[in-house]
C-alpha positions in Angstrom: 2.8 55.1 20.5 4.0 52.5 18.0 5.3 49.0 18.8 8.8 49.8 19.8 8.4 53.0 21.6 9.0 51.6 25.1 12.2 49.7 23.9 13.6 52.8 22.2 13.0 54.8 25.3 14.8 52.2 27.5 17.8 52.1 25.1 18.1 56.0 25.2 18.2 55.9 29.0 21.1 53.4 29.1 24.6 54.8 29.9 27.0 54.9 26.9 28.9 51.8 26.3 31.4 52.6 23.6 32.8 56.2 24.1 29.6 58.4 23.8 27.8 55.7 22.0 25.1 53.3 23.2 25.9 50.4 21.0 23.0 48.0 20.6 23.5 44.5 19.1 20.8 42.5 17.3 21.9 38.9 16.9 20.3 35.5 15.9 20.4 32.9 13.3 20.4 33.8 9.6 16.8 34.2 8.6 15.5 34.8 12.1 14.3 38.5 11.5 17.3 40.5 12.7 17.3 43.0 9.8 13.6 43.9 10.1 13.7 44.3 13.8 16.8 46.5 13.7 15.3 48.6 10.9 12.1 49.2 12.9 14.1 49.9 16.1 16.3 52.4 14.2 13.1 54.2 12.9 11.8 54.5 16.4 15.1 56.0 17.5 14.7 58.7 14.9 17.0 57.0 12.4 19.8 55.7 14.5 22.5 54.4 12.4 22.5 50.7 11.6 25.7 48.7 10.7 24.8 45.5 8.9 27.3 42.7 9.4 26.6 41.4 6.0 28.7 44.4 4.9 31.7 43.2 7.0 31.5 39.4 6.2 32.8 38.2 2.8 32.7 34.9 0.8 36.0 34.0 2.3 35.5 35.3 5.8 31.9 34.5 7.0 33.0 35.4 10.6 36.6 36.3 10.5 35.7 40.1 10.4 36.4 40.9 14.0 39.7 42.7 13.6 38.3 44.9 10.7 35.2 45.7 12.9 37.5 46.7 15.8 39.8 49.0 13.9 37.3 50.5 11.4 34.2 50.8 13.7 34.8 50.1 17.4 37.9 52.1 18.0 36.7 55.3 16.2 33.4 55.2 18.0 35.1 54.7 21.3 37.0 57.9 20.8 33.8 59.8 19.7 34.8 59.9 16.1 33.0 58.8 13.1 33.7 55.3 11.9 34.7 54.5 8.2 34.3 50.9 6.9 34.3 49.5 3.4 31.2 47.4 2.7 31.5 44.1 0.9 29.6 43.6 -2.3 28.3 40.0 -2.5 27.6 40.3 -6.2 30.9 42.0 -7.3 32.8 39.9 -4.6 34.9 42.9 -3.5 34.9 45.8 -1.0 33.3 49.0 -2.2 33.6 52.7 -1.4 33.8 53.5 2.4 30.8 54.5 4.4 30.7 56.7 7.4 29.0 55.6 10.7 28.7 58.6 13.1 29.0 58.4 16.8 25.3 58.8 17.4 23.8 58.4 20.9 22.5 55.0 19.8 24.1 52.9 17.1 22.7 49.5 16.1 24.9 46.5 14.9 22.8 43.7 13.5 23.8 40.4 12.1 24.9 36.9 12.9 27.7 37.2 15.5 26.8 40.8 16.7 26.8 39.5 20.2 30.2 37.8 19.9 32.6 37.6 22.8 34.9 40.3 21.5 32.1 42.8 21.0 30.2 42.3 24.3 32.3 44.7 26.4 31.3 47.6 24.1 27.6 46.8 24.1 24.9 48.6 26.0 22.3 45.9 25.2 22.2 42.6 23.3 19.0 41.4 21.7 18.7 37.9 20.5 16.0 37.0 17.9 14.6 33.8 19.5 13.8 31.7 16.5 15.4 28.2 16.1 18.2 27.6 13.7 16.5 25.2 11.4 13.3 27.4 11.2 15.5 30.4 10.5 17.6 28.8 7.8 14.5 27.5 6.1 13.1 31.0 5.9 16.4 32.2 4.5 16.5 29.5 1.9 12.9 30.3 0.8 13.9 34.0 0.5 17.0 33.5 -1.5 15.7 30.6 -3.7 17.4 27.4 -5.0 20.2 29.3 -6.8 21.8 30.1 -3.5 21.4 26.5 -2.0 25.1 25.8 -2.1 25.9 29.1 -0.4 23.4 28.3 2.3 24.9 24.8 2.9 28.3 26.5 3.4 26.8 29.2 5.6 24.9 26.9 8.0 28.0 24.9 8.6 30.0 28.0 9.4 27.2 29.4 11.5 26.9 26.2 13.5 30.6 26.2 14.1 30.7 29.9 15.1 28.0 29.7 17.7 29.4 26.4 19.1 32.6 28.2 19.9 31.2 31.7 20.7 27.5 31.6 21.6 25.5 34.9 21.9 22.1 33.7 23.3 23.2 33.0 26.8 24.5 36.5 27.1 21.5 38.3 25.7 19.8 41.0 27.7 16.5 40.4 25.8 15.0 37.6 23.8 12.8 38.8 20.9 10.1 36.6 19.5 8.2 37.7 16.4 4.4 37.4 16.7 1.7 38.1 14.1 1.1 41.4 15.7 4.4 42.7 16.8 7.1 41.3 19.1 7.3 39.7 22.5 10.4 40.9 24.2 11.4 38.8 27.3 14.2 39.1 29.8 17.4 37.5 28.5 19.5 34.9 30.4 21.8 37.4 32.1 19.4 40.3 32.8 17.9 40.7 36.2 14.2 39.5 36.4 11.6 42.0 35.2 8.1 41.7 33.8 7.8 40.6 30.2 6.7 43.2 27.7 4.2 42.5 24.9 4.7 45.0 22.0 1.9 45.3 19.5 1.5 47.0 16.2 -1.6 47.8 14.0 -0.7 46.4 10.7 0.4 43.0 9.5 4.1 42.3 9.5 6.0 41.7 6.3 8.2 38.7 6.2 11.1 39.5 8.7 14.2 39.1 6.7 
């Protein structure tokens, strides 16, 4: 049994939330570890599809991707059809060839704003990476280096504005804290009380970006 076996089993047991799909969101501040957690959760779910919201956001629309996500992803999945979305290339600064997202039993959406108000009715579970904004942003800045400093200044302003108007953490089913050996997953603010679960793993974590 690896570190996320119990979490994956619990997700499989949930009722579908978006057509035949159990849609799982992983939200948190930029640099908080969402991508790593989502990747490892996907692996434990036998390769559950993962939609990265970095593919939906653009330089001009950090958070104004809601309508595209609804029409390209949510509506098809809710009908039991494959979604098709055009990912944004942050280097070329344009959308690229469409990708397909199948209506698998579990689909993960990860990224800042994955637990936003408009998405919550379609979610089977919302995970929040429980690392503070300043610590998360500092990790992200170290990862990306000084050449992206101006971008990070823009991003943190936009992220602060987004969460001020549309917070995700108060609606999380589970709060995820990264530890040296795995994760601590605690009951979220809106989930009925249950025992905390300590998840461990045998090898050292890589930086969770």
